[in-house]
N, C-alpha and C positions, 0 to 999 in steps of 0.2 A: 286163333291159339286152340281155342276148344275144342273147334272142330276138328282140327289135322290129327289134335291128341286125340279125339273119338276112333277118327277113320284109320290111324296107324293102329288103336287096339284092338279093332278088328281084324284086321289084316292077319295076326296067326288065328283064327277062329277061320277066317276066308280058306286056309287053305284046306280044310278036310273037307270042303264042299265041291271043290274044282273037281271035276272027273280025271280019271289018271289018263284016257287019251288027249287029253288038253295038253296036259304036260307030267311031266317027273315028280314024282313025289320028292317033298324036299328031305334029307337025311336029318337027323337029330344033331349033329354037329352044324347045319345047316341054317336048322332056324335058330340054335342058338347065336351062331354067329349074327344072323337078320335082325334076331330081338337085341344083341348088345350096342351094332351099329344105329337102330331105328333110336335106343334109348338115349343113345350119347347127339344123333342129326338133332333130337327134339330141344335137350339142353342146349345146345349151339343155337338153336332157333328162337328158344326162352330168351338167352344174352345180347341176340342182336348179329349172332354172326354167321349173316345169311347165306353168304359163300362158302361156309365150311361145312353147315346143315346142307346147300345141297348134294355136295359129295358123298359126305354120307345117306342123305335118302338115294340117291342112284347106287351106290353099292347096296343097297339094301333090294333096290328093284331088280338088279340083275340077279339078285339071289330067289326073291319070291316071288315076281313079276305079278304086283297086285295094284292096281288104278290108283287106288287111294295115295301113293305115292308120288304120282304125277302130281294129283293135288298138292300135293304140299311141298313139292319142287315149285309148283306156278305161286304158289302161297312165298314162298322166299324170293323168287323173283320179283312177285312185286314189293312188297316191302325193301327189297333191296336199290328199286329204284331204276329196276330195267323192265320196262313196258313191252319190249317185243320179244324177249324171252318168255315172261310171264303169260301171255296172250297166248304163243305157242305150246304150251304145256296146260293151259287151260283147254286149249281144242282139244290135244291129245287125250285128256282126262275123259271128256265127255266121247270122244270117240271110240275110247275102251269101256267106258261104261254111259252107256246111252240114256238108260233108266235107272241113273243116280237121283237119289231123292234132295240133293241140292244143285238141281242143274242148274231153275231158275234163276240161285243167285250166282253160279256161272258165270252165265251169259250176260249176268248184268256187269260183271266184272269185267269180261270179254268186251263189251261196250267202252267201259271206259277206259281200258289199257291204250286199246283202237283212237280215243278219242285224244290221249297225252299223246299217243305216236303222232297223230296229225298234229298236234301242237307244237311237237318240237319239228316239224317237217317246215312247217309255217315262222318259224321264226327264225328273224333277219339275225344273218350271223355277222357279227361284229367283226370286223379285221382290224387285227392288233398289230401297228404300224407302230417302228420304233422310236422315239421322241428326236424332233428335225432340230439340229445345234446347229446353230447361227454362227458363223465365223465373224468376227469381229471386220468391218468393211474398214480399210486401210485409206486414209483422205487426214483431211487438214480437220482438227478437233474444231467441235459445233462452239460458235460465241458462248462466250456466258451469257447467264440471264442477268438483263438490266437489274439495276441496283436500283435500290429502291432509295428515295429520298431520304434523308434523316431530320428526324421530326424532333429539334430541340426544345422540351418543355420551358414551361416559363420560370423565371428565378423565383426560388422560394422564398418569402420576406423573412430572416432568420433575428428579426426583432423581434425581443420579447416585450408582450402587451403588460403595458403598465395601469395597475386597479388603483383608481382613485377610489379613496376610501370617502363612502358618503357622508354626506356636510350636514350633522343631527341639527334637527327642525327648532329653529329658536325659541329659548323655553318662555312662555307666556307669563308675564307677572301677574297680569290678570286674573290667569287662571289659579294660580296661588294664594293670591288674595282670597278668592269664589271658595276655595278650601278651605280656607283659615276662616270664615265666616260660618261654612256650614260647621265644620268641626267644632267652632264653638256654641253654635247654636245648640247643634247635636248634644257635644258635654252639659251643655246648661239642662237638656231638658232628659237625658242622664243623671245626672245630681239631685234633679226634683224628681226622679221615680223613686231614688234611690232613698230621698226624704220620706215620701209619702210610705212605700213601702218598711221601711224603719220602724216608721212610726207603727205602722197596722201590727211588726212585728214586737213592739212594745207591748201595745197593746193585750195580743194575746197572749204574753206572759205575764201582764197583770190579771188576764181574766183566772189563767190557771192557778194563783197564786192568792187570788182571791174565793178560786173555788177549793183550794185546797183547807180554805179555814170556815168553809160555810158546813156547818157538818148536814145542813136540808139536801147539797148536793155530792155528786160522786166526788170524791178525790181525785180522781185522775181521766181526762177526756181525752184520746188518741185525738182523735180529728183536729180538736183545739190545738194541740200540739204539733200536729204536722202543718195547717195553716200557718202559725209563728214560725217555725221552721223553715218553710217554703218562703213566704216573705222576707225572712230574715238573709237565706242566701241570694235573692232578687237584690236584695238593697246594698250586699258586699258589691256585687258584680258591676251591677249599674252605679254604683259609685265610684268603681276603682275605673269603669272604662268611661265615665260622664269627666271623671279628674283627666283621665288622660287625652281625651278627644280637647278638653277643655286646653291641656298643656302644649299639647301637640298644635292648636287652632293659635293658640298667643306667638309660637315660634315660628308660625307660616308665617305668620300677619309682619312680625317683625324682618323677617328675613325673605320678604316677600322680593326684593333688590338685587340678589343675591343670583348667580347661575346654576348652582350646585343642589342637589336636593339635601335640603338638612336634618330632615325626621323621616326616620322609618320604624312604622306599627309593626307588634308582632303579638298574638294573643299566650296567654298565659293560664293553662290548662292544669289542673294534677287532681288528685284526691279528695283533698280540703281546701283547693284553691282555684277561682276564676276569677280571672281576668285580663288586662293586657299590658305591655310594654311598650317602651318609644326608644331608637337611639334615634340620639342628637348631635349633628356635626356643626361645629360652626367654622 
């Protein structure tokens, strides 16, 4: 489009160079009309309305007789998809302007348009035939499709399942007696530990009392006091646990023939309490 605009713009400058003997000089009115028509054709070309642009370019050509307009018409036909008309106007342009500076490009465009023309000639023509409507044939109706055999599913058992409760294993009386003996022995060991740690705590208390009365030794020794408190705490805990274990072991030994669980042990811990408890069922 740029080349066509430049060539069209050169149209009016070329008018002054053409000899008067070759053509009649256009009047000022014709020059103004040619310029208006050329501007209109260029605008139509730019928006893709090539058929209308061709008509305006032809009007300008009849007024000023410039070969550039033949090139513009050929360009419009090419972009419009009409290769026969495009090639014809390209040839007319070269015939009127044999020394055109864009001759090589125009010859290439002519070759391209001729190639398109040849492809159109070789393209097979597909005949458009109306769709064939088949009339329904008269006659006996076709036999029905074979009936598939009905498969009867097996009956579903609707009887609810009865879940039998699991039978608990028989309680071993021997195991209870063994547990009773273990608790009794363990309780005795805890009680013995309580007696020993209680004696240690008592001895630490006596040492603190003796030191408080002896002016040659410190009045208070934190290490002795801490050891005494620890021993006293251990004595209390082991005493309580030993007593609970002994009582529980005795009850298990007495009730070893029963099927129920007679004793349940649980710990007891508090800010100033440590021991255990037992729940006894008869």
